[in-house]
N, C-alpha and C positions, 0 to 999 in steps of 0.2 A: 618462437612458437612453443606453446605449452601443451605438450602431448597429453599429459595427465588430465589437464582441464578439458581438452577436446574429448577425450574418452569419457570423462564424467558426464559431459553434456550429451554425448551420443547415447549413453545408457540411461539418461534421465528423461529422455523423450517420453511423454505420456504421464510423467509424474504429477503434473498439475491436476490432472483428472483423478488420479489415484489418491492423492493427499487431500484434494479438495473436491469431493463428489458434490453433486447437486444439493444433497441434504445439508452439507456444510456451508455451501454458498447461501442457502436459504437462511441459516442461522446468522451468518455474517451480515446479510442484507437487513435482517431485523435489528441487529445491533447498530448498523449505520442509520436506519430510520429513527430508532429511539434516540441516538445521540444527536442527530440533526434537529430534533425537537427542542433541544436545550441550547442551541447556539445558531449563529448566522453563517457558519462555515459550511463547506461542502466536502464530504469525505468520499474518496474513491479507493477501492481495494483491488489491486491487480496481482495476479499470480502467473508466473511463467516457469515452465518446467526446465527449459534449456534454451540457450541461444542458438541461432543458426550457425552452420559451419563457417559461413562468410564472416559473421560478426566475431566469431572466435579467432579466425585468422587475422582479423584487423585488431585484435586485442581489446575488444569492447569490454569495458568494466560494467559491473552491475549499476554503479552510480550513473554512468553515461546512458545506459539503457533505461534506467528509471526516469531520467530527464526527458528522454525521447518519448517514453510512454506518457509522461505528464503532459507533453505537448499534443501527442496523438489523440489522447482521450479528452482533450480540451479542459483539463483541470485548471489551467491558468485563466480560463475564460469565464470567470464568475463576476457578478456585479460588484461585489465587495473585495475582489482579489483575495478571496478566503478559501480557496481550494487546497486540499491536502491529499496527496497520493501516498498510500502505503503499498509499496512494491516488494514482492517476494520473488526471488530467483532461486528456485529449489536446487538446481545443480550446483550453484556456488554457495549454498547456505547463506545467501545474502538477503538482507532486509534493508530497504532504503525508504526514507520518508522525504518527500519533496513537497515543500510548502510554497504557495504563491507569495508574491511580494508583500501583500497586505498583512499576512501572518508572519512571514519571515522577519519583518521589521519589529515584531513584538515578542517573538518566541526565540529563546536561545537555542542554538543547534544542540547543545547538551541535553535539552529536554527531549528532543526527537531521538537522540542517540540512546537515552535511557529507555524509551519505549522500544526501540529496535533491539536493545540488549535483552529486555524482558521477553520479547517475542522469540528471539533466537533461542533462549533457554527452553521455552515451552516447545518449540519445534524440535530441538535436540531430543527431547523426551518423547517425541512422536505425538504431541498434543496439539495438533493443528487447529482443530475447531475452537477449543476454549482459548488457546493462545491468540488466535486471530480476533476473537471476540474481545478479549482483554486489551489487545492493541487498539481496536476501534474505540473501546470505552476510554482508554487513556488519552487518545487523540481528541476525543470528544470533550473530555475533562479540560484539556488544555484550551481547546477552542471556546468552551463555555466561560472560561476565565477571561479570555481576551475579546471574544465576540459573542457575548451572551444574547440569548433570545430576548427581545424587548416586548414580547406580547403580540407583535404584529406577525401576520402570516409571512413565512419565508418561502419564496419560490424554490422548488427543488430543481436546481439547474443541472445537476449531474445524476445519472442513474445510480440508484443505491445498490443495485445488484453487483457483486464482485465480478471482475472480468478475468477469464482465463485466456491468456495469450498464446 
């Protein structure tokens, strides 16, 4: 049991709303909408302030939680298997990108890790809004390379609004 991690999570309750108020969610949503006009992928942005006490006792990692959120938000359930989740766990300073199998087969994990590293740096500086927008734009750039828009209308299969968990 990691007492320091538990304490950090207890004190981080509510941080998702403080770091990502509605005005920031609005800006991120616009970035998702603009990006999805350039590719056939679906981008979902999720923010969580802290894990529950039970998850902490079980030693849940940010990656495991991101995979669970990926499933819970149905990011895997897109027509072209082209969903991407950007998951932020504020208490752990963790950023995870989970991509559906259609994208994972084409994009190296190192590309996602580069986006996570850039976002982590922006967040360390307290720059949540522009950091999140830059991450959405970087993910959209990757998707546009591998799943470019072909001029046909693309169904919006996932909500563009970021999710606070």
